[in-house]
N, C-alpha and C positions, 0 to 999 in steps of 0.2 A: 407548183404554180398556183393551184387552187388554194392552197393554204395561205400563200402570200396575198392573193386577192381578198380572201376573207379577212385577213389581218388588217389590210388597209381599210376595208369597209367598217370593221369593228372599231378601228381607231377613230375614224371620222364620227361614227355614231357616239362613241364614248365622250368625245369632246363636246358634241351637241348636248349630250345628256348631262354632263357636268355643269355646263353654263346654265342650263335651265334649272337644274336642281339647286345650284347655288343662289340663283335669282329668287326662287321660291323660299329658300331657307332665309334669305335676307328679309323678305317680306314678313315672314313669321317672327323674325327677331324684332322687327319694328313693332309688330302687334304686342309682343311680350313686354316691351319696355313700358307700355301704358297699362299693363294688366296688374296693377298693384292695389286697386281700391274698388270696392263695389258700392255703387250708389243707386239711388232710385232712378229708374228710366223715365225720361221726359220727352223722348224723341217719338214722333208720330210718322213712321214710314212703313207701316205694316204692309202696304201694297207693293213696295219696291221689290220685295223678294220674288213676287210673281213675275216681274219683268224679265227674270232669268230665262223664262221659257214662254212668255206671252207671245213671242213672235211665231212659235210653232204650235201653239195650242188653239183648240176650237172653243168657242163660247156658244151660248144658247142662240145667238143670232147667226151662227155659222151653219150653212146648209149641208152639213155632213153628219154621218152617223158615228157617235162616240160614246164611251163610258168612262167614268172616273172612279178612282179608288184612292182613299186617303189613309193616313197612318192609323186612324181609329179602326178602320175596317181590316187592315192588315194585321194589327197587333194580336188578336186572339188566336190566329193560326200561324203566327211567325215563330215556329219552333225548330227551324232548321232547313225546311224544304225550300227549293229554289223558287225564284220569282215566277217562272212559267207554271209551276204547280199551284202557287198562291192565286194565279189568274185563271185557273182552270174553269171556274164557274161563271166567267164573264161570257156575254153573248158571242156566239160563232167561234169560240175558242176550243181547241183540242190540245192538251199537253201530254207529253210522254217522257219516259225516263229510261235510259239504258240500264241503270242499276235496279230499276223496278220500284223504287220507293221515293222518287222525287228529289234525290240528293246525288250530286255528281254531275254527269252529263245528262242534261235534260233539254227538251225542245218544246216549241209552241207552233201551232198552225192556226191561222185565222181565215175563215171562209175557204179553207182548204189550201191556202197559200202557206208554204213552209217558212222557216225562220229567215232564210236569205231574202224573203220578200217583205219582211217586217222591219221597217226603218226604226231603229232604237236610238234615242238621244238621252243623254244625262245632262241636265241643265242646259239643254239646247245644243249640246255638242255630240257629234256622232259617236256611237259605241260599236256599230257594226264593223267587223273586220274588213279592211279595204279590199283584200284579195278574194276571200271566200264569200264576202257579204253576209256571213252568218254572225250570230251572237253566241258567245260561249260563256254562259252564266257561271260555269264552274270556276272561271277565273276571278269572279267577284262573290265569293261565298258570303252568306248572311248580309248581302247588300240591302235586303229589305229592311233591316234594322236602321238604316240610314236614309230611307226614302220618306219624304214628307207626303208626297202624292204622286199619282201617275194617271195618265190619260191614254186610253187605247182608242185611236181613230181607225175605223174600219173602211176598207177601200183605199182610194188614193189619198183622201183627206186633204189637208192644207199643205202648202209648200213648207218644206223643212230642210234642215241641213243634212248632209250625208247622202247615201244612195237613195234613189227615188223609191217611194213606197209602191209596191205592187199587190199588196194584200192588206197591209195595215201600217200604222205608225204608233209606236209606243214612246211617249214622252214622260220622262221621270224628273222630278224635282227633289233634290236632296234636302236634308233637314234645315228648317228655318233656324234663325238665331233665337236663343232663349233670353228672356228678360231677367229671370232669376236663376241663380246657380242651382244645379241639380246633378244627381248621379244615379246610375242604374247598374245593377248586377242581375244578369239573367242566365239561368241554367235550364237545360232541358235534357231529357233522356227518353229513349224509346226502343222500339223493336230493332233488331239487326245491329245491336250494340251501337246505336246512334246516340251521340251526345254532343251538345253545343254549349259553349260558355262565352258569354258576351259581357263586356264592361264598357259603359258609356259615361261620359261626363260633360258638363258645360259650366264654365265660370259665370254664366249670365253676363249681362252688360256691365262692364266695369268702366269707371271713369266716364260714364254716360255714353260711351261710344264703342267699346271693344268687347268682343267675346272670343273665347277659345273653346272649342268643343272637339270631342274625339270618341273613337270606338275601337276596341280590339276584340276580335272573335277567333275562336278555334272550333272546328267542327269535324267530327269523325264519324264514319259509318262503315259497316261491313257490306252494306247493300243486300238486297233481296237475292240477286243473281250471284252465283258462285264467284268469289274473289273480286266482285265489283266494288272494291273498297275505295273509300275516299278519305284523304287526309288533307284538310283545307284550313287555311289561315287567312285572315284579312284584317285590314285597318282602315280607319277613316279619321282625318284630322282637318279641322276647318277653323280658319281665323276670319273674323268678321269686323268690319268697321261700319258703324251706322252714324250717318249725319242727318241733318234736316232734309236734305234733298239727295243724299248720296248713300249708296250701299256698295261696299267693296267686300268681296269674298275671295279668299285664297284657300284652295282645297288640295289636299293630297290623299289619295286612297288607292287601294289595290289589294292584291291577294296572291297567295301561293297555293298551288294544287298539285297533289300527287295522287293520281287516280289509276287504278288497275282497269284496263280497257275491257269492254264487254260488247263491242259493236257488232260482233259476228252474228249475234242472235242464235236461235236454236231451231232446228228443223222439226217438223210435226212428229216424226217417228221417235226422235230422241225426247221430245217434250212430253210424250205420252208416259214415259217412265222417269224422266229426270227433267222436270219443268224448269229448274234453275241452272241447267248445265251451261257452262261458258267454255267455248272451245279456244278462246284466245290464249296463245302461249303453249299450245300442244307441242309435244316433242315426240319424234318417231325415230326408230332405228333405221338403218339402211335397207332393211327388209320390210319396213312398214309396221313394225310392232310398236304399240303405244308405250311411251317411257315416262309420262308425267307431264308437268307443266313448267314453263319458265317463270320463275318467281318474280322477276323484275320487268314484266311486260307492262310498263306504266307510262303515263304522261307525267312529266315534271315541268311545270311552267309557272313563271312569275310574270305578273302584269301590274305596272304602277302607273297611276294617272295623276297629273297635276293640272289644275285649272285656276285661272285668275279672272274674276268677273268684276266689272265696274258698271254699276247701274246709276244713272243720273236722271233726276227729275228737273229738267231745265226750266219748265214753266208749268202752268196749269194744263197746258195742251200737249207739251212735248216731253217724252222720256226716252232715254237711250240705254243700250246695253252694248258693251264691248268686252270681248272675252278672248283669252289666249289659252291654249291647251297643249299638253304634251303627254304622250303615252309611250311607255317603254315595255316591250314584251320580249321575253327570252326564255327558251326552254326546248325540250326535246321529247320525242316519243321513243322509248327503248323497246327493241323487238328482237326475239330470237327467230332467225330465218332458218327453217328446217328444210334441208335440201330435198328430202323425200316428199315432204308435204307440198312444197312449191312446184316440184316437178310433176307429181302424180295426181294432185288434187286441185291446186290452184292454176296449174299450167302457166305459171308466171316465170319470167327469166331471172328473178331477183337473186337466185342462188348460183347463177352461172358466172364463171370467171369472166366471160366476155362482157357481161353486164357491169361487173365490178372493175373492169379494166386490168385484170390480172392475167398472168401468163400460165398456160397449162403446165402441169408438173407431172413427173413420173414417180410413183410410189410402189415399190415391190414389183416393178415391171408393168404396172398399170398406169395408163394416162388418166390423170385427174383434171376434170374441167369444171367441177362445181364443188360447193362446200356448205356445210352448216356454219353459221356465224351469227354473232350478235351485232347490232347496229344501233346507232342513235340518229334519228332524223330531226335535225335542228331547225329552229326558226328563231331568228334574231331580228326584231323589227322596231322601227320608230315611226310614230305618227304624231304630227304636230301641225298647228295652224291657228287660225283666228276665226271667230264669228262676230257678227255685228248686226245691230238692228236699231231702228228708230220708230217710235210709235207716236202718232199725232191723233188727238181726239179733240173734236170741237163740234158740239151739237150733233148734227146728223152724220158726220164723217168720222170713221175710225180707220186710220191708214197706218200700215206697217211697211217699212222698207227694210230689207235685210239681206244677208248673204253670208258666205263663208269662203275661205280658201284653205285647203288642207293638202298636206303632202305625206305620203307613206313610203318608207324605205324598208324593204325586207330582204334579208339574206337567208336562203335556204341551202343547207348542206347536210349530206349524209356521211356518217363516220363509222368506220369499222372498229369495234371494240375487241373482238376476239374472232378467230376463225379456226376451224378444225384443220383445214389445209390453207395456211396463210399465203402460200405462193410467194410472190415478191412484195406483199403488203406488210406494213408495220402497224402496231397498235395505235389507234388514233388517226389513221389515214382517212382523208376525205376523198371519196370516189365520185361524188357528184355535187356540184354547187352551182348556184345561180343567184343573181340579184334581181330584185323587182322594185320598180319605182312607179308610183301612181300619184298623180295630182288631180285634185277635184275642186273646182271652183263653181260657185253658183251665186246668183243675185235674184231676189224676188221682190215684188211689190204686190201687196194685197190690201183690199179695202172693203169695208162695209159702209154702205150709204143708204140712209132712210129717204126713200123717194116720197113716201107718205108716212103718217103715224103708224100705219099697219104694214106697209110694204118696204122691205129692205133689199138692196141689190148687193151681191157679193162678187168681187172680181179678184183674180189671183194670177199673176204672170211670173214665170220662172225661166231663167236662162241657166243652163248647166253645161260646163265643159270638163271633160275627163280625158286624161292621157295615161295609158298603161304600157309600160315597157318591161319585158323580161326575156330571158333566153335560157332555156333549160332543155334537158333531154326530154322531159315530159311534155312541155308546152311548145317547143320550138322557139323560133325568134319572133317575138311579138312586139309591135310598136303601133298601137292603135289610138286614134283620137276620135272622140265622140262629142258632138255638139247637139244638145237637146233643148227644145222649146216646149215647156209644159204649161199650157193655159188652163185656167179653171174659172167657172162662173156659176152663179146660182141666185135664186130668189127665196126669201123667207117672208111669209104672210101671216100676220098675227090676226087670227080669226076673232079672238077676244083675249082677255087677260090670262086665260088658262091654255088656249090652244094655238099652236103654231103649225103651219104647213111649210114645206120647203122642197125645192128641186135644185139639183146641181149637176153640172157636167165637168169632168176633169180628164185631162190628157196626161199620160205619163210615158216616159221612155226610160229604158234601163239597159246598161251595158252588161256583157257576159262577165262571169267570174273566172278565176284561175282554173278551177276544175272543168269549166266548159271548154276552155282552150285545150286543156289536157286531153279531153275526151272527144274532140272533133273540131269542126270549123264553125263556131257559133255565130249567129246573127244577133244584133241587139233586138230587144222585144218592145212592143208598143201596146198601149192599153187606152181604151176609151171607157170611162166609168160614168154611168148615169145613176143618180140616187134620187129617190122620191120618198118623203117622209112626213110623219105627223108626230108632234110632241104635245103631250098633255101633262100639265103640272098644277096640282092644287094641294091642299093640306092633307088629303087622304091618299091620293094616288099620283104617282109619276109613271107615265106610260109613253113608250116610244114604238112606233111602227115605221119600218124602212124597207122599201123595195129597191133592189140594186140589179143592175145589168152591166157586167164587166166584159167588154169585147176585146179580145187579144189578137195581135198579129205576131206570129213567130214567138209565142210564149214558150219559155224554157221550162217545160214540164218535167217533173221527176220521172225517171224511167222505172224506178223501183230498185235499182242497183246502187251499191256503195263502192267507192274506190278503195285502194289499199290502205288509206288512213281514215276510213269511215265517213268521207264526204259523199253526199248524195250525187249521183250522176244525172245530168239533165240533158235534154235535147230540144231543139226547136220543133214545135208541133204544127206550124202553119196557122190556121184560123181556129180559135177556140173561144169559149165564153163561160161565164158564171152568172147564173140568174137565180135570185133568191129573195126571200122575205124574212126580215128579222123583227121579232117582237120581244120587248122586255118591259118589265114594270116593277115598281116597288109600291106595295099596298099596305097601308096602315089599317089592319083589321081591328085591333084594339090599341089602347095606349101603349101596351107592352108586348104587342104581337105584330110582327112584320113578315110579309111574304114577298119574295123577289124572284119571280119566274122569268125565264127567257127561252125562246125557241127560234131556230133558224131552219127553214125548209128551202132547199136549193136544187138546181139542176146544173151540173158542171160537165161540159162536153168539149171534146176535140172534134172538129169538123173534118171529115174525110181523112182520118188519121192513117198515115203511111208507116208500115213496119217492114223491116228487112228480115227475111227468114234465112239469111245466109247466102242466097244466090239471087233472089228476086225481091222487088219491092211490091208489097201488097197493100191495096187500099181497103182498110177495115171499115170505112164509112164513119159514122158518128160514134164515138166511144166515150166512156166516162174518164175524166181526168183522174190520174192516180192521186191517192190520199185525200180525196174530196168527198166526204160523206154527204148524203142528201138530207140528213137530219141530224141536228145537234140541239140538245136542250139541257136546261139546268134549272135549279130552284134552290132558294135559300129561305128556310123558315127560322126566324129568330124570335125567341121568347124570353122575356125577363120577368120571372115571377116576383122577384123582390129587387130592390135597388142593389146595383153592383153585381148581380148574378145574371149570366146570360147563357142560354142554350141555343145551339144552332144545328139544324139538320140540313145538310148540303147534298143535293142530288145532281148527278150528271149522267146523261145518256148520249151515246154517239151511234148513229146508224151504220149500216154496212158500207164498206169502202173497198176499192180495188187498190192493190199494191203496184199495178202496172197500168198501161193505157190500152191493153188489148181485150178487156172484158172477158178474160178466161176465168172460168169458175174457180180454178185452183189458186187464182191470185186474189180471191175475195177475202177480206178480213171481216169477221163476224161483228155484229153490233154488240154493244155492252151497256149495262146500266148499273151504276154503283151509287153508294150512299156513304157519307162521312158524318160523324157526329163531333161537334166542337162545343166545349164549355169554357167559361171564364168567370172567375170569382175574385173580386177585389176587396181587400180589407184596408181600412184607413186608420192605422193606430194613432194615438195621441202623442207618441214620442218615438224617437229614434228614426223610424221610417215614415215617409209620407204616404207610402202605399205598398202593400203586398199583394201580388197578383198570382193566382193559381190558374193554370191553363191546362187543357187536355184536349187531345185530338185522337179520335178513334176512326181510322181510315178503313174503308171497304167493310162496313159493319156486318154485312151479310156474307162475307168471305167468298166473293164471286171470283172465279177463275176467268180473268179477262186479259185481252191483248190489245194494246193501244197503238201498236206500230209493228212494222215488219219490212221485209225486203224481198223482191222477186228478181232472181238472176236469170230467169228464162229457163226453158227446157224442163220445167216442173220443179226446179229447185227454189223453194220458198223458205225463208226463215222468219222467226217471230221474236218479239220482245215482250215476254210475259211480265205482268205487273203483280205486285204483292197482293196477297190475300189480306185478311184482317190483320191490322197492325196498329200500333199506338205510339203517341208521343205525349209526354207530360212536361210541364214547365213551371218554374217558380221565378218570379221577377221581383226584386227588391228595389224600390225607388226611394231616394232620399235627397 
């Protein structure tokens, strides 16, 4: 019965997938028909590309705290590490990696808020997974090579598409079109047998209007942690039409990942002698004797994206953007379920016949009710929809109207591959399956209006509707609808040509994710965000100071535990807050010497936190919110002694943080302070190549033993995710 249900679901999804893929292929075919001649570009639409994400990005007149990073800043360190690692030195950011070297499964926290709270968009289209609300960068390896620029808004920020931001918004714009044809071959190699190979090309604008560009990448690494290997591949293909008032882009991009899991972490006792030990895949005999590791305990996942954008400049005052998108994801996590381990260590029912829907059997006179077996936990999903916006600018008024409507369809099913005692099962049987459907629609209107030459008023109103349906053994029968109203307002005052002051208030609401339903009866969470800031900008100094107060109701805080597939477990905490000050600057000390320091000092508290000790509820009073350090700082010193040669010393410090919400000393993660060294040297030959770039990255140059993340399962059982000591990456890029 389950197999039939899955078959019908897959057939429907396959039909939708084929229609959309044929449509995009047809569009690319049209572009290709005109791609036969290269001529001088005479079109002036440089600003149209920014319309792709202008509806969700902040400007200097927007009263929110944000930081930008462009391709030029990304390039020297783009040697294979994931986007969270490349963003590690931005204000209020903490990044971490399960493999310990920034490749594979990695994550990011902003102001102490985890990745499920960071709203990520690619060209204004939501990238967060609809059910988990997380972002899995491993599915888009080497995506940094196709990013033109990114903006990180801290706090609620401006209205955007996708899940509401509860810690930050990350908006990424992919590569702009190129006027001239070009190509690029990039290779890098480094510690832990890490190597990346990338090929890029662009035809330049042909026939005055058309460009075709693309990228292919392959990336492999053994990882710092034992067996935390990654085998990653990705692609990016873009067709562009440029007119006097029109910009049309059709994009397809995606990736494949095969990653050996390492989410179990390592306990303190084991770490003392085996710092890189990885327990995932352990196998034991019936008497508890260790027998080795299961070699195929891996994630296998494909994710493909298609986007179509149409930007139109209707007049000197009006511009519009209309986009359609489709994402196809399919893959599985393969696991060896060890009967002894699940019965005696995990105390989980996964190896029991009753859990698998199997009948007890008799072997040599003994009744068997459990078994060792291997399984694949499948996820087959489709995400599609549209986004739209219109921008009106006329003198004192800058108005944006926009919104989106998206639908997610996900099939979850668990499959038996092999069993020591198969009972009445057959190879490939599905023992648990469920479908999930989530719709998400929003509409927003936001405006900046100059009340006086010095004073600007900002207003932002968003309506959002979500419906989530699923029915599984883990979650139960869920059919929830949420209607959220998210208002925002603020003032910006220009003291003079160099100094701006701003104040803003933002309201945000957010629905629970699938894991929240799985682990309890969650309530939606609410946030009131207050931001007060000062911005200074002149030829020598850019300085930003921001004070924030984020007051939560029913915040879904991390408990410190992970579920059986590595997802963080959260629970509502009642009243809580985050109060802090952020300072960041870029200082031109000399013509060729720049310093970019940043620091965040904060207090992050649960009010009257209630904890269950097994029988009673205990009020612990005000406690620290898990994974929320009170101190985060960074610095980047960049020196160019001669033209085309650049040295950078990058510093990151993170204060103590708790892995749970009960302020127990055993749950405290130590502070750390690390330094990386980066160099880049470019040669411009007179023939063959336009440019030859040598890059080098020496991470953790003082070989510090540090831990950026961990998990606390209660009862004194704490595990850690050690990060690599001194390690290196080197790269060579040929441009022609």
